SEBALO-91453 format. One record per residue (C-alpha): residue number from 1; residue in three letters; chain; x negated, y negated, z negated. Coordinates in steps of 0.2 Angstrom, whole numbers. Layout:
<rodrens>
+-----+------+-------+-------+-------+-------+
!  nr ! rest ! kette !     u !     v !     w !
+-----+------+-------+-------+-------+-------+
! NUM !  ala !     A !     X !     Y !     Z !
...
+-----+------+-------+-------+-------+-------+
</rodrens>
This chain:
<rodrens>
+-----+------+-------+-------+-------+-------+
!  nr ! rest ! kette !     u !     v !     w !
+-----+------+-------+-------+-------+-------+
!   1 !  met !     A !   450 !  -746 !   274 !
!   2 !  asn !     A !   463 !  -759 !   277 !
!   3 !  ser !     A !   475 !  -762 !   263 !
!   4 !  asn !     A !   491 !  -759 !   274 !
!   5 !  thr !     A !   483 !  -741 !   281 !
!   6 !  ile !     A !   480 !  -737 !   262 !
!   7 !  asn !     A !   497 !  -742 !   258 !
!   8 !  ser !     A !   504 !  -732 !   272 !
!   9 !  leu !     A !   497 !  -717 !   267 !
!  10 !  glu !     A !   501 !  -718 !   249 !
!  11 !  ser !     A !   519 !  -720 !   254 !
!  12 !  ala !     A !   519 !  -706 !   266 !
!  13 !  gly !     A !   511 !  -695 !   252 !
!  14 !  asn !     A !   525 !  -700 !   239 !
!  15 !  lys !     A !   538 !  -696 !   251 !
!  16 !  tyr !     A !   530 !  -678 !   256 !
!  17 !  leu !     A !   529 !  -676 !   236 !
!  18 !  lys !     A !   549 !  -680 !   234 !
!  19 !  ala !     A !   553 !  -669 !   248 !
!  20 !  leu !     A !   544 !  -655 !   242 !
!  21 !  glu !     A !   550 !  -657 !   224 !
!  22 !  lys !     A !   568 !  -658 !   232 !
!  23 !  thr !     A !   565 !  -642 !   242 !
!  24 !  lys !     A !   557 !  -632 !   228 !
!  25 !  glu !     A !   573 !  -636 !   217 !
!  26 !  val !     A !   585 !  -628 !   229 !
!  27 !  trp !     A !   574 !  -614 !   236 !
!  28 !  tyr !     A !   573 !  -598 !   229 !
!  29 !  ser !     A !   557 !  -586 !   233 !
!  30 !  tyr !     A !   564 !  -569 !   235 !
!  31 !  cys !     A !   546 !  -562 !   238 !
!  32 !  gly !     A !   541 !  -570 !   221 !
!  33 !  cys !     A !   528 !  -582 !   227 !
!  34 !  lys !     A !   525 !  -596 !   217 !
!  35 !  thr !     A !   512 !  -606 !   228 !
!  36 !  pro !     A !   520 !  -606 !   245 !
!  37 !  gly !     A !   510 !  -608 !   260 !
!  38 !  leu !     A !   493 !  -604 !   251 !
!  39 !  glu !     A !   490 !  -586 !   256 !
!  40 !  ser !     A !   489 !  -581 !   274 !
!  41 !  lys !     A !   503 !  -569 !   273 !
!  42 !  cys !     A !   514 !  -584 !   269 !
!  43 !  his !     A !   513 !  -589 !   287 !
!  44 !  ser !     A !   523 !  -572 !   293 !
!  45 !  cys !     A !   534 !  -572 !   278 !
!  46 !  pro !     A !   553 !  -576 !   283 !
!  47 !  tyr !     A !   556 !  -585 !   266 !
!  48 !  phe !     A !   542 !  -597 !   268 !
!  49 !  ile !     A !   547 !  -600 !   285 !
!  50 !  glu !     A !   564 !  -605 !   278 !
!  51 !  phe !     A !   555 !  -615 !   265 !
!  52 !  val !     A !   546 !  -625 !   278 !
!  53 !  glu !     A !   561 !  -628 !   289 !
!  54 !  asn !     A !   570 !  -634 !   273 !
!  55 !  met !     A !   555 !  -644 !   269 !
!  56 !  gln !     A !   556 !  -653 !   286 !
!  57 !  lys !     A !   575 !  -657 !   283 !
!  58 !  asn !     A !   570 !  -667 !   268 !
!  59 !  leu !     A !   556 !  -676 !   275 !
!  60 !  pro !     A !   560 !  -693 !   282 !
!  61 !  arg !     A !   560 !  -696 !   300 !
!  62 !  phe !     A !   544 !  -703 !   306 !
!  63 !  gln !     A !   551 !  -720 !   312 !
!  64 !  glu !     A !   552 !  -725 !   294 !
!  65 !  tyr !     A !   534 !  -726 !   291 !
!  66 !  pro !     A !   526 !  -743 !   295 !
!  67 !  leu !     A !   512 !  -744 !   307 !
!  68 !  ile !     A !   494 !  -739 !   303 !
!  69 !  phe !     A !   484 !  -755 !   308 !
!  70 !  pro !     A !   465 !  -753 !   312 !
!  71 !  pro !     A !   453 !  -758 !   301 !
!  72 !  pro !     A !   446 !  -777 !   303 !
!  73 !  arg !     A !   431 !  -779 !   313 !
!  74 !  ser !     A !   420 !  -785 !   300 !
!  75 !  cys !     A !   418 !  -775 !   284 !
!  76 !  asn !     A !   415 !  -784 !   267 !
!  77 !  glu !     A !   403 !  -779 !   254 !
!  78 !  glu !     A !   417 !  -769 !   244 !
!  79 !  thr !     A !   421 !  -759 !   260 !
!  80 !  arg !     A !   403 !  -755 !   263 !
!  81 !  lys !     A !   403 !  -749 !   244 !
!  82 !  leu !     A !   416 !  -736 !   249 !
!  83 !  tyr !     A !   408 !  -730 !   263 !
!  84 !  leu !     A !   392 !  -727 !   253 !
!  85 !  glu !     A !   402 !  -719 !   239 !
!  86 !  met !     A !   412 !  -706 !   251 !
!  87 !  tyr !     A !   394 !  -704 !   258 !
!  88 !  glu !     A !   386 !  -700 !   241 !
!  89 !  his !     A !   401 !  -687 !   237 !
!  90 !  gly !     A !   396 !  -677 !   253 !
!  91 !  tyr !     A !   406 !  -685 !   267 !
!  92 !  ser !     A !   396 !  -683 !   282 !
!  93 !  ile !     A !   393 !  -701 !   292 !
!  94 !  gln !     A !   403 !  -694 !   306 !
!  95 !  thr !     A !   419 !  -690 !   295 !
!  96 !  ile !     A !   417 !  -706 !   287 !
!  97 !  ala !     A !   418 !  -715 !   305 !
!  98 !  glu !     A !   432 !  -704 !   309 !
!  99 !  leu !     A !   442 !  -706 !   293 !
! 100 !  val !     A !   439 !  -726 !   292 !
! 101 !  gly !     A !   441 !  -728 !   311 !
! 102 !  val !     A !   423 !  -736 !   316 !
! 103 !  gly !     A !   421 !  -731 !   333 !
! 104 !  asn !     A !   401 !  -729 !   332 !
! 105 !  tyr !     A !   394 !  -719 !   317 !
! 106 !  lys !     A !   378 !  -728 !   319 !
! 107 !  thr !     A !   386 !  -743 !   311 !
! 108 !  ile !     A !   390 !  -732 !   295 !
! 109 !  arg !     A !   371 !  -724 !   297 !
! 110 !  gly !     A !   363 !  -743 !   298 !
! 111 !  trp !     A !   373 !  -748 !   282 !
! 112 !  ile !     A !   367 !  -731 !   273 !
! 113 !  his !     A !   349 !  -733 !   278 !
! 114 !  lys !     A !   351 !  -751 !   273 !
! 115 !  ala !     A !   356 !  -747 !   257 !
! 116 !  gly !     A !   342 !  -733 !   254 !
! 117 !  lys !     A !   354 !  -719 !   252 !
! 118 !  leu !     A !   352 !  -710 !   268 !
! 119 !  lys !     A !   348 !  -690 !   264 !
! 120 !  thr !     A !   331 !  -685 !   270 !
! 121 !  ile !     A !   326 !  -667 !   271 !
! 122 !  ala !     A !   315 !  -668 !   256 !
! 123 !  lys !     A !   332 !  -671 !   245 !
! 124 !  ala !     A !   340 !  -658 !   254 !
! 125 !  thr !     A !   344 !  -642 !   246 !
! 126 !  lys !     A !   336 !  -626 !   251 !
! 127 !  thr !     A !   354 !  -621 !   260 !
! 128 !  glu !     A !   353 !  -637 !   269 !
! 129 !  gln !     A !   336 !  -635 !   275 !
! 130 !  glu !     A !   339 !  -618 !   281 !
! 131 !  leu !     A !   356 !  -624 !   290 !
! 132 !  val !     A !   345 !  -638 !   298 !
! 133 !  val !     A !   332 !  -625 !   306 !
! 134 !  arg !     A !   347 !  -614 !   312 !
! 135 !  leu !     A !   354 !  -629 !   320 !
! 136 !  tyr !     A !   338 !  -632 !   329 !
! 137 !  gln !     A !   335 !  -615 !   334 !
! 138 !  gln !     A !   353 !  -615 !   342 !
! 139 !  gly !     A !   348 !  -631 !   353 !
! 140 !  lys !     A !   356 !  -645 !   343 !
! 141 !  thr !     A !   346 !  -661 !   343 !
! 142 !  pro !     A !   339 !  -671 !   327 !
! 143 !  val !     A !   354 !  -683 !   331 !
! 144 !  glu !     A !   367 !  -670 !   332 !
! 145 !  ile !     A !   361 !  -661 !   317 !
! 146 !  glu !     A !   360 !  -678 !   306 !
! 147 !  thr !     A !   379 !  -681 !   312 !
! 148 !  glu !     A !   383 !  -664 !   306 !
! 149 !  thr !     A !   373 !  -663 !   289 !
! 150 !  gly !     A !   370 !  -681 !   285 !
! 151 !  ile !     A !   352 !  -679 !   284 !
! 152 !  ser !     A !   341 !  -692 !   294 !
! 153 !  ala !     A !   336 !  -686 !   311 !
! 154 !  asp !     A !   319 !  -694 !   309 !
! 155 !  ser !     A !   317 !  -683 !   292 !
! 156 !  ile !     A !   322 !  -668 !   303 !
! 157 !  arg !     A !   309 !  -671 !   316 !
! 158 !  asn !     A !   296 !  -673 !   304 !
! 159 !  tyr !     A !   302 !  -657 !   294 !
! 160 !  ile !     A !   303 !  -646 !   310 !
! 161 !  ser !     A !   286 !  -653 !   316 !
! 162 !  asp !     A !   277 !  -649 !   300 !
! 163 !  met !     A !   284 !  -633 !   299 !
! 164 !  gly !     A !   280 !  -629 !   315 !
! 165 !  ile !     A !   297 !  -621 !   321 !
! 166 !  ala !     A !   301 !  -620 !   338 !
! 167 !  arg !     A !   316 !  -615 !   349 !
! 168 !  pro !     A !   318 !  -599 !   358 !
! 169 !  lys !     A !   312 !  -599 !   375 !
! 170 !  lys !     A !   328 !  -603 !   386 !
! 171 !  ser !     A !   320 !  -595 !   402 !
! 172 !  ile !     A !   307 !  -582 !   406 !
! 173 !  pro !     A !   290 !  -589 !   412 !
! 174 !  arg !     A !   288 !  -587 !   432 !
! 175 !  arg !     A !   274 !  -575 !   431 !
! 176 !  lys !     A !   285 !  -563 !   419 !
! 177 !  arg !     A !   301 !  -564 !   430 !
! 178 !  lys !     A !   305 !  -549 !   440 !
! 179 !  trp !     A !   304 !  -553 !   459 !
! 180 !  leu !     A !   315 !  -542 !   471 !
+-----+------+-------+-------+-------+-------+
</rodrens>
């Protein structure tokens, strides 16, 4: 990720934490909530709504934040290692592409494949294998499943074929249709 983008995000995070601290100093929870906003009931609580309004007042206006620049066209080795690390920590290829601003997720997939880190169905957990089968039976293509799970589309095709898994029929055969 571009250093300007990282600095901008860090700055925004720090400003948020300062505003949160400032708001918590003067806000009193009449409902006894120690963690405002973390429970679903908080969203309808008038005290939490007051907390959010105070928080918004304490946050600096948007114009104070610098522009976030897109990442450079070519990625250096350090950046590619970061993408690999994100993938190894469970981020999907599509999520990485969205987070870092790479327009085509296949670029990141190619780097992961080149590094020999692309996940195969054999390395997937039983839960992931079941998810792959369920998504396939719902009509998703292996490429769509790869995008969602991070498991190689080729590996998914082979697994589906080897297991003899078929999708449910979408239409009734002509001879079994009811004719008027």
